[in-house]
C-alpha positions as CSV (number, residue, x, y, z in Angstrom):
1,M,-53.3,312.0,17.0
2,A,-52.8,315.0,19.3
3,G,-50.7,315.8,22.4
4,T,-52.6,316.2,25.7
5,A,-51.3,317.4,29.1
6,V,-51.9,314.8,31.8
7,S,-51.5,315.3,35.6
8,Y,-50.6,312.5,38.0
9,K,-48.9,311.9,41.4
10,D,-45.6,310.1,41.6
11,G,-44.5,307.6,44.2
12,G,-43.6,310.3,46.7
13,G,-47.1,312.0,46.4
14,A,-46.0,314.9,44.3
15,T,-48.2,316.1,41.4
16,R,-46.6,315.9,38.0
17,N,-47.6,316.8,34.4
18,R,-46.8,314.9,31.2
19,S,-47.7,315.4,27.6
20,V,-49.3,312.3,26.1
21,T,-50.1,311.6,22.5
22,T,-53.4,309.9,22.1
23,A,-55.8,308.8,19.3
24,A,-59.1,310.5,19.0
25,T,-60.9,307.6,20.6
26,L,-58.2,306.8,23.3
27,D,-59.2,307.1,26.9
28,I,-56.5,309.5,28.1
29,G,-57.3,308.7,31.8
30,R,-56.3,305.1,31.4
31,Q,-53.1,305.6,29.2
32,I,-50.4,306.9,31.6
33,L,-46.8,306.2,30.8
34,V,-44.7,305.9,33.9
35,D,-41.1,307.0,33.9
36,E,-38.5,305.1,36.0
37,T,-37.3,308.4,37.5
38,D,-40.8,309.0,38.8
39,T,-41.1,305.8,40.8
40,P,-38.0,305.2,43.0
41,S,-39.8,302.5,45.0
42,L,-40.1,300.3,41.9
43,G,-36.4,300.6,41.2
44,A,-34.4,300.4,38.0
45,A,-33.9,297.3,35.9
46,A,-30.2,297.4,36.7
47,D,-30.7,297.4,40.5
48,A,-28.6,294.7,42.2
49,A,-30.3,292.1,44.3
50,A,-31.1,293.1,47.9
51,S,-28.4,292.1,50.4
52,S,-30.9,291.3,53.2
53,D,-34.6,290.7,53.7
54,T,-35.1,293.6,56.1
55,G,-33.2,296.6,54.6
56,T,-34.6,299.4,52.4
57,F,-34.5,298.2,48.7
58,S,-36.4,298.8,45.6
59,L,-39.0,296.2,44.5
60,I,-36.8,295.0,41.7
61,A,-33.8,294.5,44.1
62,L,-36.1,292.5,46.5
63,F,-37.5,290.4,43.7
64,K,-34.0,289.6,42.5
65,R,-33.1,288.5,46.1
66,L,-36.2,286.2,46.1
67,L,-35.3,284.7,42.7
68,G,-31.7,284.1,43.9
69,K,-33.0,282.1,46.8
70,L,-34.9,279.7,44.6
71,P,-32.8,276.6,43.7
72,T,-32.5,275.4,40.1
73,L,-34.3,272.3,39.0
74,G,-32.9,268.8,39.6
75,P,-31.6,266.9,42.7
76,K,-29.4,268.9,45.1
77,A,-27.6,268.5,48.4
78,A,-29.3,269.7,51.5
79,S,-27.2,272.8,51.6
80,G,-28.5,273.7,48.1
81,S,-32.2,272.9,48.7
82,V,-35.2,274.8,50.2
83,S,-36.0,273.7,53.7
84,V,-39.4,272.0,54.1
85,T,-41.1,271.3,57.4
86,L,-43.8,268.6,57.6
87,S,-47.0,269.2,59.3
88,T,-47.5,267.7,62.8
89,D,-49.9,265.1,61.3
90,D,-47.4,263.9,58.7
91,D,-44.6,263.9,61.4
92,L,-46.6,261.4,63.4
93,L,-47.0,259.1,60.4
94,I,-43.3,259.1,59.7
95,G,-42.2,258.8,63.3
96,S,-39.1,260.2,65.1
97,L,-35.6,259.1,64.2
98,T,-35.3,257.1,67.4
99,E,-38.8,255.6,67.3
100,T,-38.9,252.2,69.0
101,A,-40.1,249.3,66.8
102,P,-43.6,248.0,67.5
103,A,-43.9,244.8,69.6
104,T,-45.9,243.0,66.8
105,D,-46.3,243.3,63.1
106,I,-49.8,244.8,63.4
107,A,-49.3,247.2,66.3
108,S,-49.6,250.9,65.6
109,S,-46.4,252.7,64.7
110,G,-44.8,255.4,62.6
111,L,-42.9,254.7,59.4
112,N,-39.5,254.7,61.2
113,G,-40.8,252.2,63.8
114,R,-42.4,250.0,61.1
115,L,-39.1,249.9,59.2
116,Q,-37.2,248.9,62.3
117,R,-39.7,246.0,62.8
118,I,-39.2,244.9,59.2
119,A,-35.4,245.1,59.7
120,Q,-35.7,242.9,62.9
121,N,-37.8,240.3,61.0
122,L,-35.3,240.3,58.1
123,S,-32.4,239.7,60.6
124,A,-34.3,236.8,62.2
125,L,-35.0,235.3,58.8
126,I,-31.4,235.6,57.7
127,A,-30.3,233.9,61.0
128,L,-32.3,230.8,59.9
129,L,-30.7,230.5,56.5
130,P,-27.6,228.3,56.0
131,T,-24.3,230.2,56.0
132,A,-23.2,228.5,52.8
133,L,-24.7,226.8,49.7
134,G,-24.4,223.1,49.2
135,Q,-25.0,220.0,51.3
136,G,-24.4,220.5,55.0
137,T,-25.2,218.9,58.4
138,M,-28.7,219.0,59.8
139,A,-27.7,221.8,62.1
140,Q,-26.6,223.8,59.0
141,S,-29.8,223.1,57.0
142,L,-33.4,224.4,56.7
143,R,-36.1,222.3,58.3
144,V,-38.6,220.9,55.8
145,V,-41.8,219.3,56.8
146,L,-43.9,217.4,54.2
147,S,-47.5,218.3,53.8
148,S,-50.2,216.2,55.4
149,D,-51.5,215.2,52.0
150,Q,-48.1,214.5,50.4
151,T,-48.3,211.7,47.9
152,P,-46.1,208.7,48.7
153,L,-42.4,209.3,47.7
154,R,-40.8,206.6,45.6
155,I,-37.8,205.0,47.1
156,S,-35.6,202.9,44.8
157,G,-32.1,201.7,44.4
158,P,-29.9,199.5,42.3
159,Y,-29.6,195.7,42.2
160,N,-26.0,194.4,42.7
161,S,-25.2,190.8,42.4
162,T,-22.3,191.5,44.7
163,V,-23.3,193.4,47.8
164,P,-21.1,196.5,48.1
165,F,-19.1,197.4,51.2
166,F,-19.2,200.9,52.6
167,S,-16.8,202.5,55.0
168,A,-17.8,204.5,58.0
169,A,-20.0,207.6,57.5
170,T,-20.5,206.8,53.8
171,Q,-23.9,207.4,52.3
172,A,-25.2,204.2,50.8
173,E,-27.9,203.4,48.2
174,L,-30.8,201.2,49.0
175,Q,-30.0,197.7,47.7
176,M,-32.7,195.9,45.8
177,T,-33.5,192.2,45.0
178,T,-34.0,190.9,41.5
179,R,-37.7,191.2,42.1
180,G,-37.6,194.8,42.9
181,S,-38.1,194.6,46.7
182,A,-35.7,196.1,49.3
183,R,-32.8,193.8,50.1
184,V,-32.5,193.8,53.9
185,F,-29.8,192.2,56.0
186,P,-30.3,192.4,59.7
187,V,-26.9,192.6,61.2
188,G,-25.3,192.4,64.7
189,A,-22.6,194.3,66.5
190,A,-19.8,191.7,66.0
191,S,-17.5,191.5,63.0
192,T,-16.5,187.9,63.8
193,I,-18.2,184.8,65.2
194,A,-17.6,184.8,69.0
195,N,-19.1,183.6,72.2
196,G,-19.7,185.8,75.3
197,L,-21.4,188.7,73.6
198,A,-23.0,191.2,76.0
199,S,-26.6,190.1,76.8
200,T,-27.8,193.6,75.7
201,V,-27.0,192.8,72.1
202,T,-29.8,191.4,70.0
203,M,-28.0,189.3,67.4
204,F,-30.0,188.0,64.4
205,G,-27.2,187.7,62.0
206,R,-24.0,189.5,61.1
207,E,-22.2,191.2,58.2
208,D,-18.6,190.5,57.4
209,S,-16.2,192.4,55.2
210,I,-16.7,192.5,51.5
211,S,-14.2,189.6,51.1
212,T,-16.4,187.1,52.9
213,G,-19.8,188.6,52.0
214,V,-23.0,188.8,54.0
215,H,-24.6,186.2,56.3
216,P,-28.4,186.6,56.0
217,L,-30.9,186.3,58.9
218,G,-30.7,182.9,60.8
219,I,-27.4,181.6,59.5
220,I,-25.6,182.4,62.8
221,P,-28.2,182.3,65.6
222,Y,-27.2,182.9,69.2
223,K,-28.5,181.5,72.5
224,H,-28.3,183.1,75.9
225,N,-26.3,181.0,78.5
226,G,-27.7,182.8,81.5
227,T,-25.1,185.6,81.4
228,T,-24.0,186.3,77.8
229,L,-24.8,185.3,74.3
230,D,-23.1,182.3,72.6
231,V,-23.2,181.0,69.1
232,D,-25.7,178.2,68.7
233,R,-23.3,175.6,67.2
234,K,-23.6,172.1,65.9
235,P,-22.0,169.3,68.0
236,N,-18.4,169.3,66.9
237,G,-16.7,167.2,69.6
238,I,-17.0,163.5,70.5
239,S,-15.7,161.6,73.5
240,R,-16.0,157.8,73.4
241,I,-15.3,154.7,75.4
242,A,-15.4,151.4,73.5
243,S,-15.5,149.3,76.6
244,A,-15.5,150.5,80.2
245,A,-12.5,149.8,82.4
246,A,-12.7,148.5,86.0
247,S,-12.9,152.0,87.4
248,T,-15.2,155.1,87.4
249,N,-13.8,155.9,83.9
250,V,-13.6,159.6,84.8
251,T,-12.9,161.6,81.6
252,S,-12.3,165.3,80.8
253,A,-14.1,165.6,77.5
254,K,-13.5,169.4,77.1
255,G,-11.4,171.8,79.1
256,S,-13.5,174.9,78.4
257,A,-17.1,176.0,78.1
258,A,-19.2,173.3,76.4
259,D,-22.7,172.5,75.2
260,V,-23.5,168.9,75.9
261,H,-25.8,167.2,73.4
262,L,-26.0,163.4,73.1
263,V,-25.0,160.6,75.6
264,S,-25.4,157.1,74.3
265,G,-24.1,153.5,75.0
266,T,-25.1,150.0,76.2
267,S,-25.1,148.6,79.7
268,A,-24.0,145.0,80.2
269,R,-24.5,145.2,84.0
270,A,-27.1,143.2,85.8
271,T,-27.9,146.2,88.1
272,V,-28.3,149.9,87.5
273,C,-25.3,152.3,87.4
274,Y,-25.1,156.1,87.0
275,F,-23.7,158.6,84.5
276,K,-22.5,161.8,86.2
277,V,-21.5,165.1,84.7
278,W,-19.3,167.9,86.3
279,N,-18.9,171.5,85.2
280,K,-15.1,171.4,85.4
281,A,-12.2,172.2,83.1
282,T,-10.2,169.1,84.3
283,A,-11.1,165.6,85.2
284,A,-13.4,165.5,88.2
285,T,-12.4,164.1,91.6
286,V,-15.2,161.5,91.9
287,G,-16.7,161.5,95.4
288,T,-15.3,164.9,96.2
289,D,-16.5,167.2,93.4
290,V,-20.2,167.8,93.3
291,P,-21.7,166.7,89.9
292,V,-24.2,169.0,88.1
293,L,-26.1,166.1,86.5
294,V,-26.7,162.5,87.4
295,R,-28.6,160.1,85.1
296,E,-29.6,156.4,85.9
297,I,-28.6,153.8,83.4
298,A,-30.9,150.7,83.2
299,P,-29.3,147.2,83.4
300,T,-28.6,145.2,80.3
301,A,-30.0,147.7,77.9
302,A,-29.0,150.4,75.5
303,F,-29.4,154.0,76.7
304,M,-29.5,157.5,75.0
305,F,-29.8,160.9,76.7
306,D,-30.4,164.0,74.7
307,L,-29.1,166.9,76.9
308,K,-30.1,169.4,74.2
309,G,-26.9,171.5,74.4
310,Q,-26.7,171.7,78.2
311,Y,-24.3,174.6,78.9
312,L,-21.2,174.0,81.1
313,S,-19.3,177.3,81.6
314,A,-16.0,175.8,82.8
315,G,-15.7,172.5,81.0
316,Y,-17.2,169.0,80.5
317,S,-16.1,166.1,82.7
318,Y,-18.0,162.8,83.2
319,A,-17.7,159.5,85.0
320,F,-19.7,156.3,85.9
321,T,-20.5,155.1,89.4
322,T,-22.5,152.3,90.9
323,G,-24.3,154.6,93.3
324,P,-26.4,157.7,92.8
325,T,-25.1,160.0,95.6
326,D,-22.7,162.8,95.0
327,G,-20.1,161.2,97.2
328,D,-20.3,157.7,95.8
329,T,-17.1,156.3,94.3
330,G,-18.3,152.8,93.3
331,A,-16.3,151.6,90.3
332,L,-17.6,149.6,87.3
333,T,-16.5,146.2,86.4
334,A,-14.6,146.0,83.2
335,G,-17.0,145.8,80.2
336,D,-20.0,147.0,82.2
337,I,-20.5,149.9,79.6
338,T,-19.8,149.4,75.9
339,S,-20.1,151.5,72.7
340,F,-20.3,154.7,74.7
341,F,-20.0,158.1,73.2
342,T,-21.1,161.7,74.0
343,T,-21.3,164.7,71.6
344,F,-20.7,168.3,72.5
345,A,-19.8,171.7,71.2
């Protein structure tokens, strides 16, 4: 190895000489050792980081400033991170902070507008959900519609030998018969048997309290009297005359609303006489009060009239006269009518 003098220019443009030791085959022109004192622009290893981006500093100082601006790895707050600006194309895809939500789910929009649309739909969905778990009223529940091809749903219930009684607003089980069919009791609006129900009520039967049980269809039918509904009762009243007196034999059979059924007796008269009926709560004034019904009785023969429950709203009064007119007051002879009776309810 031998020492060789080499000339070179420093960073300021001045020519300098340096002795360089090289091997016999070493290219001296390519092996130049640079001294820190010869290159002030490069700077020294101990140079402090540059204090600004625009002042005069060595390359090492500027490089240290650059390294000082780079954040360390890992998540940081905004103040400790490098600012990044999206391209104008990306900014349109994200959308502005105050971007309006699109009018529909498929309309064009930036990401911010799309998220606002999703939030609106979520709010609308949440509003449809019940506010609490558990059974609630219809207004507090989700609507459910069965599919058009839904298989039939099985409805069943228990058989009870004693029909249970439920209080108002209580959910009840379907009652079954011993043969597995639904046990149905059509009921009416009344809890007790009564006349004079409103004509708007359709009464097929009625249900009493548990102590008296249930009356099935047809046990207590009702009939319309022209104004209201009355119980269709069996005849439960009888008025009778064993032998007529020498008078009109006027009688008040019932002092309240009545259903007249059967009129029967025997006439011993040689001529006809007449049976008259008044809709009156007291005994009629024969010849003054106007009868609602007049029936002829044939002489010397038995008679029977089935009035089929003729309704009298005020009461049931009757008498016998020898003439058919409303004002007739002709009295019978004693014994003209025998074995007379009339049934009513």
